[in-house]
N, C-alpha and C positions, 0 to 999 in steps of 0.2 A: 545641454549640448556636450559637456565633458563626459556625460554618462554613455555616449556612443562609443567611447574608448574603454569602458570599464571591462575588466577581465571576466566578469561574470555575465554569462549570456542572458540571464534573467533581467539583469539591469539594462543591458543593451535593448532587450525586447521592450522593457518598460519605457525606455527613452523614446523608442519609435512610437509606441502607443501614445505617449504624452504629447510628443511633437505633432503627431497626426491630428490629435484632438485640438491642439492649440492652433494648427493651421486652419481649422474650421472656425473656431471660436473667435480668433483675433484677425480673421481676414478682413480687408486686404493688407492691413498694416504690417503683419508679420512677414508677408511675402515681399513687401517693398523694402523692409529694413534688414531682414535676416536671410535673404535668399541664398547668399553665398555660403554662410555657415551651415544652414540646414541641408541644402542640396549636396554639398560636399560630404557632410556627415552621413547622409542617407546612402549616397553612392558607395561610400566605404563599407557600410554594414551589409549592403547587397552582396558583397563578396564573402560573407560569413558562411561558407559552404557547409561547415559542420553543424550549423543551426538553422534549419529551414524555417522555423517559426520566426526567427529574427529577420531572415530574408523576406519572408512574406509580409511582415509588418513594415519593413522598410519600403517595399513596393506600395503598400497601402498609404504611407505618408505622401507619396507622389500623387495619389488619387485625390487626397484631401487638399494638398497644396495647389493643385491645378484648378480646383473648383471655382475659386474667385481670384484668379491670377491673370495679369495682363501678359499677352504673348511675349512682349519685349523683355520681361523678366526671365522667362523660361528659355528663350531662344539661345542665349550663350551657353547653356548647359545641355543642349540637345545631344551632342556627341557623348558626353559623359554618361547621361542618364540612359540613352537608348542603347549604347554599347552594353551596359550592365543588364538592362531589361531583356535585350536580345539573348544574352547568355542564360538568363533565368528561364526564358521560354523553352529552352532545350533540356532543362533538368528533369529528373525523375521524381518529382514531388508535386502532388496535387495542389497543396496549399500555396506553394511558391508559384507554380505556373498560373493558377487562377488569378492571383493578385497581379502578376506580371502582365497578363493580358489586359486586365482592367486599367492598370497604370499606363500601359502603352496607348490604349484608347483615349485615356484622359489627356495625355500629352498631345496626341493628334488633334483632339477636339479644341484644345487650348491654342495651339500654334497654327492650325489650318494648313495652308499650302507649304509652309516652311518645313512640314514633315516630309515632303516629297523626296529629298535626297536619301532618306532612310527607308523609303517604302519597300524596295525590293528585298533588302535584308530581312526586315521584319516579316513581310508576307511569306518569305520562304520558310519561316519558322511557324507562322500562324496557320498556313494552309494545311499542313499535316494534322494539326489539332482540330481544324474544322472538319476534316474528313475522317477523324477518329483514328489516325495513324501516327500520332505523336508518341513521345516517351511515356506520357500518361494519357489515359482515355477514360472518360465517363460522360454521361449525358450532360452533367453540369459543366464540365470543361468544354464540351462542344458548344453548349449554349453561350458560354462566355466568349468563345472564339467567334461565334456568329456576331455577337455584339461588338467585339474588338474590330473585326474586319469592316463592319458597317461604319463605325466611327472613323476609321482610317480612310475609307472610301469617301465619306462626306468631307473629310479634311482636304484630301488631295485633289478631288474632282474627277470627272469622267475621263479626261485625257490620260491621266496616270493610271487610274483604276481599270481602264479598258482591257489591258492585257490579261486580267484575271476575271473580268466581268462575267463572261459566259460560264466559266467553271463555277464561280460562287453563286450566281443567280440560279443556275441549273440545280445545284444541290439544295438551295433554299426552297425552290419551287417543289422539289421532291418532298421535302419535309412539310411544306404547306399543304400539300394534297394527300399526305399520308394518314391524315386523321389522328394526329397525336393525341393521347389522352390528356385530360385536363390537368393532371398532376405532373406532366412531363416538364422538367425544368427548362427545356429548350423553348417551350411554347410562347411564354411572355416575351422572352428575349428575341425570338424570331419576329414576333409581331412588332416590337419596338424598332427592330432593325429595318423593316420595310420603309419606315419614314425617313431614316437616315440615308438609305440607299436611293430613295426618290430624290433627296437633295443632291446626292452624288451624280446621278444620271440625268436629272432634269427631264427633258422631252423623251430621252431614250428609255425612260421607265415605262412608257405607255404600254408595251406588250405584257407587262407584268400586272397591270391593274386588273384585267378581267379575271385571272385565276385567283387573286387574293380577295376581291371585293365580296363575293357571295357570303363567305364565312364572316367577313368583317361586318357587313350590313346586318346579317342575322344577329350577331352578338350586340351590335349597337342598338338594335331595336328591342332588345330584351326588356320585359317588364319586371318590376320588383316582385320577388317571390316572398310573400309574407303569410304567416299562419298565426291563428289564435290558439295557443296551447293551454291545456289544463294541467293540473298538478301531476297527473300520472303520465304525461307525454314528455319525452326527452328527444332532443335533436342532437346531431353531432356538432363538432367544433366549427363547422362552416356556417353555423347559425348564430346570429347575435340575438340575445334575449333581452327584452325590455319588460320588467315587471309592471303590470298595469294595476293589479290589486292582489289580494291574498290568494285568490283562486286562478287568476288568468295571467298569462304571459304572452307577449307578442314576440314572435320569432321572425327574423329577417335573414334570408339566405345571402350571406356576404359574398359567397363565391359567384353568384349571378351578378351582383352589383360590381364586383371586381372585374368580371369579364366584360360587362357593358362599359365600364370606365376605361379599360385598356383599349377597347375598340373605338370609342369616341376620341381618345387621345391620338390614335393612329390616323383616324379619319382627318383630324385637324392637320397633322403633319403632311399627309398626302395632299390635302386641299391647298395648303400653304405653299408647298414646294412645286407642284406640277401644273398649277394654274389652269390654263385653257383646256388641258387634257382631261380635266375633271368635269367639263361641261356636260358630256353625255349622261352623267350620273346624278345631275343635280335634282332631277325629279324624284329619284329614289332617296337621296340623302336629306333634302330639305325637310320633309315631314318628320323624319327621325329627329332632326335637330330642334325643330319647333316644339315637338313633344318633350324632348329632353330638357328644355328650358325650365320645365316645372317638375323635374325629377328630384324631389326634395330629400331622397334617401342618400344622396351623395353630392357633395359640393363640386367635386372635380368633373362630374358628368355635365353639370350645368355650365361650368366654366368652358369646357371643351365645345359644348353646343354653341355658346355665345361666340367663341373664337372662330368657329367654322363659318358662320353666317357671312361675314364680310369677304371671306375667301371665295364663297360661291358667287358673290356679286362681281368680284374681280375676275373670276373665271368666265363669267358671262360676258363681261366687256372684252376680255382677251380673245374670246371666240367670235363674238359678233361685231366688235368695234362699234357698238350702237348703244349710246347712253339711254335711249328710249326703252330698250328691253331691260336694261339694268334698273332703271327707275321704276318700271312696272313691277319688277321683282321686289325691289326695296319697299314699295308701297304695300305690297302683300305682306311682307315680313314685319313692317313697322309696328302694327298693333300688337303682334305677338311679343316683339322685343320690348316695347315700352311697358306692356303688361307684366312681363317678367321682371323688369327693373322696379316697377312699382311694388311688386309683391316680395321682392328679395329682402331677406333679413340679414344674411351674412355679408359683412363688409368686403371680404376678399372676393366673393362671387360678384357682388354689386360692382366692384371696381372693374372686373373683366367685362361685365355686361355693358357698362358705360363706355368702356374702351371699344367694344364691338359697335356700339351705336356711332361713335366718332368715326371709326373706320368705314362704316356703311355710308355716312355722309360723304367721306372722301372718295369712295369707290363709285358713288352714284352720279357725280358730276353736278353741274349747275342746275338750280331750280328742281331739286330732286323730290321735294314735297309740295303738296298743294296747301293752301292757306289753312284749311281745317286741320291738317296734320301738324302744321307749324304751331297752331294754338295748343294742340295736345302736347306737343313737345315742350313748349315753354311752361305749361302747367305742371308737367312732370319735373322739369328742372327746378321750378319754384318750390315744389314739394320737397325735393332733395335738399334744397338750401334751408327750408324750414326745419327739416329733420336735423341738419347740421347745427343750426342755431340752438335747438333744444339739447342736443347731445353736448355741444360746447359748454352750455350753461351747467349741465349736470356734471360733466367731468371737471370743470373748474371748481365746482363746489366740493367734489370728492378730493381734489388735490389739496384742499385745506384740511382734510381729515387723515385718517390712518391709511386710506386706500390710495395714497399719492402715486405710487409706482404704477399700479394697475390703471389708474385714471389717466396718467400720462400716455401709456400705451394705447388706451382707447381713443384719446384725443389725437394721437398721431394717425390712427386709422381714419378718423373723421377728416383730418387735414388731407390725407391722400384722396379721399372721396371729393372733398372740396376742389382740389386741384383738377381732378378728372372732370367734374361738372363744368368748371370754367373752360377746360380744353374742348369739351364737347360743344359748348355754346360758341366758342371761338371758331371751331370747324364749321358749325352750321352757318355762322355769319360769313365765313370765307366762301362756302359753297353755294348757299342760297341767296346771298347778296343782301342788299339794303331792304328788301321786302320784309325781312324779319325784325327790322328796327322798331316797327310798330308794336311788337310784342315784348320788347326787351326791357321795358321800363322798370319792372319789379326787380329783375336781375341787376340792373344798373344801381338801383337804390340799395340793394343788399351790399354790393361791392363798395359803393360810396361810404356806407357805414363802416366797413372793414378798414378802408383807407384812413378814415378819421381815427379809428381805434389804434392802429399801428401797434398792436400788442404782441403778435407773433410774426416772426420773419416770413414764415411760409404763407400767412394770410396776406401780408403786404405784397409779397412777391407775385402771388397769383392775381391779386388785384391789379398790379402793374401790367401783367400779361393780358388781362382783360382790356385795359387801356390800349395796349399795343394792338390788339385785334380790332378795336373800334377805329383806331387811326388807320390801320393798314387796309381794312376791308369795309369799313362803314361808309366811306364816301362823304360827300358834303353834308348829308343829312345827319351824320353822327357828330359833327363839330360841336353843336350845343351840348352834347353829352360829355365829350372829353375835354373841351376847352377849359372848364374850371379846374381840372386836375393838373394842368400843365405845370404850374409853379411847384406843386408838391412832387411831381415826377422829377423835376430838375433837382430838388433838394435830396431826393432819394438816391441820386448818383453817389452820394457820400455815405450811404447806409453801411453799417458795419458788416452786413451779411452779403456775401459775394453774389448769390442768386438774385437778390433784390437789385444790386448794382447792375448786373448783366441785363436784367429785364428792362431797367430804366434806360440804359444807354441804347439798347436796341430800339425801344419805342421812340426815343428822341431822334434817332437816326432816320426812322421811317417818317416821323413828323417833318423833318427837314426836307424830305423828298416830296411828300404828298401835299403838304400844306405850308409852303415857304412863307406865306404872309404871316401866319400865326407864329411860326417858328422864329421869325426875325426878331420878335420881341425878347427872346431868351438866347439868341445866338451867342452873344459874348460869354454869358455865364456857362453855357453848355460847352463851348470850345475850351474854356479854361478848365472846366471839370474833366473833360475827356483827356486833356494833356496830363492832368494830375494823376488820373487813373493809370494811364499808359506808362508813366515814368516813375510811379511809386515803387518803393523797394519791394521786391518779391512779385512784381506784376506778371512775370512769366512762369511763376511756379504753378503747380497743378491747381491749387485752390483759386487762383486769380486769372489764369491764362485766358479763360473764356470771356471774362469781363474785359480783359485787355484787347482781345481781338474784335469783340463787338464794338469797343470804343474806337478802335482804328477804322472799322467799317463806318461807324457814325461820322467820324471826322472826315472820311473820304466823301461821304454824301454832302457834308457841309461845303467842302471844296467844290464838288461837282455842281450842286444846285444853288449855291449862294456865292458864286465867283465874283459877282458885282458888289458884294457887301464886305469882302475880305481882301487882303493883299495876298493873292495866290502865289506870287513870287517868294513870299516869306513863309506861308503856311505849308505849301506843297512840299518843299524840301524837308520840313520837319516830319510830315507824314511819311515820306519815303524812307526816312531814317528808322522808322518803326518796322519796316519790312526786313525779313520775310515773316509770314505767318503760316502756321501749319496745323493748328489744333482744332479750330472751331468750324462749324458749318458756314460761318461767314467768310471763310477763306475764298470761296468762289466769287462772292460779291466783291471782295477786296481786290482780287486780281482782275476782275472786269473793270473796276475803277482805274487800276493801273493802265489797262489798255486805253481807256478813255483819255486819261491824262497824257499818255504818250502820243495820242492822235491830235489832241487839242492844245497841249502845253508842252510840246516836246523839248523846247529850249530850256524850260524850267526843270523838267525831269532829268535831262542829261547833265545839266549844271554848267557853270562857267568853265570854259576850256575843256568841256566834255568830261568833267571830273567824275560824274556818276555813270558814264556810258558803260563801263565794264560791269559795274554792279547790276545795272538794269538788264544788260544783255544776258548775263549769267542767270539772272532770276527768271527771265522769259524762257531760256533754254531749260532750266530745271523744272518749271511748272508745266511746260508743254507736254501733253499726253499723260499727265499725272492725275491722281484722284483729287487733287486740290482744286481743280477747275472743272467746270461743266464741259461736256463734249462740244457744245456749240462755240466755246471760247477758243478751241484749238485752231480753227482756220484763221481767226482774227489774229492770234499770236503769230502764226506762220506768216501772215501778211505783214505784220509789224516788223518781224525779223528781216524779211526781204527788203522792206523800206529802209530799215536801219543800215543794211549792208550797202545799199545804193546811195543813201543820203549822207553818210558820214565818211570822212577821209579813209581811203583804202589802206594807207599805212597804219592808221590808228586801229582799224578793224583787224588787220593782219596781226598786229602786235597783241591785241586782246585774244585773238584766235590761238596764238602760240601758247598763251597762258592757261587755256582751257584743258581739262583732263581729257583723255581719249574718248570717253563716253560722250562728253559734251561736244567735242569736236565732230564726232560722227553724227550726232543728233542735228547739229547746225548744218552740216554738209548735206544731210538728207533734205532739210527744209529748203535750202538754197538751190538744190539741184533741179 
């Protein structure tokens, strides 16, 4: 960092280069710990007008810094960074302008709608570059401007972007239909930008689909171009050559594969973003995707094909609102998808295909598969677990030898696949119901063995998640399966790994709700364990906060569903003292519990002499209409606020009202009016 102040411009350039690389290599730790020092230093050298190379590399640091950075880290520096980048966009230097465009887009992508206040200033500098009328102009700069505008549009949304939408989209459509040559640097950036613009415009993107799809579908349907070459045949650099023997070489046209890959990627973005608007094109796209599942020349093509498939199912439901049609489509797709999973050798691709299968279950609704397909599904899952066991044994053996680092990486990949297999089985149980329990026996025995081993935290954690799914979705028929595990799950609340603790407390909370009789035997131990987790030192830090909020939710379920077995007047105030919660998905469940307690135990909630009335009132006002609760909870909270206003003494309510900030006062006034 001191090198940013060095009098030699080469040293300052090297400092930018080094910090940029470190921002990638040590993310997200370096962003969390050193954001102030790095961003202030970078902003300073962006003002080095005598050395454009230093300025360009300073902007490049921002790109790397934003790649794995939480918005809340960048937001305090938006004024500083965007003021400097806005100035760089107007300079007469290709290398500076190019990096400034990319850096501005990276910030927009990171902070989303928080970019809106800076939108007009930045766009006023970007649009001339987009139209080729800026201080610098080249096809490359115009391509980067296309990408930058698309990233900004996706960040700020259609309402903000609407003022420039017609101008930008008109220019891009001109380029799309101009027949740009394959080596035009704008072409790939233009294609990627359609996906981001579809995110920005949503349904309003519909008019642009028809002009861009013909070329896109043609590219997505390309077959691999391969040749068998002899010694005297030579191909250009667009061909990848694989030596088969002394006389023969296999040539693969990489430009064709790259074109197909980019087209499949864009198809995924479009299918994901515009949902039901994609429905008219499903019959054209689905055969391309199913064929691409076996395109072994390129991993990314297979991954995109797998990712598109659940989007098509969701599009079908959004358009028809008929699960029957979605299920018919899924049953047609199912043999193709499980065949691709069975034949896939690359772990990264296999992970995506399993994720696709999970999303297909979710999109297809209840009873999406017939019994014959369910049998095929479990046979496939069992085979995946057998492969995991073989690989696990192999990599553990390798870890004892010289290949330890490589073996650990390979075992990590296998653990990712194990987690995904368990998630797919859990989703199948959730969607298809108890009818699949007849086929789950071998899967259960596999996880039972892992639970007893308790060798790797990730294996224990995903086994607990399997328990959670059995409890939540298995119904009474699953009790014989999960009942023997309950004492072990209670013990795992104290596991040193936070993910294991989180999964354990979540499952025990569900057990308290769906099987009160079985839960009653461990109620005391669980309640004590939950209190320890919530009150332990560091319980609200990033590493532990999700455990803590799941524990608060589980404790709320004990109070709600076991009120006859505990002293509610003693336990409920303790639970209230743990609020508010803001970080985990369980926040919505916790605030539903608060509503329940306010309606059924209001005297305990507000406390003796209404001691907690202000805290509860302010909390209800704060969460009303916020992302912390589900939409359906808003009317309930509004009703509770009205009841509180009429139920409690007017003087007390008026006193509390006077202590609210103006925003809270206005919110309450709106509810009560």
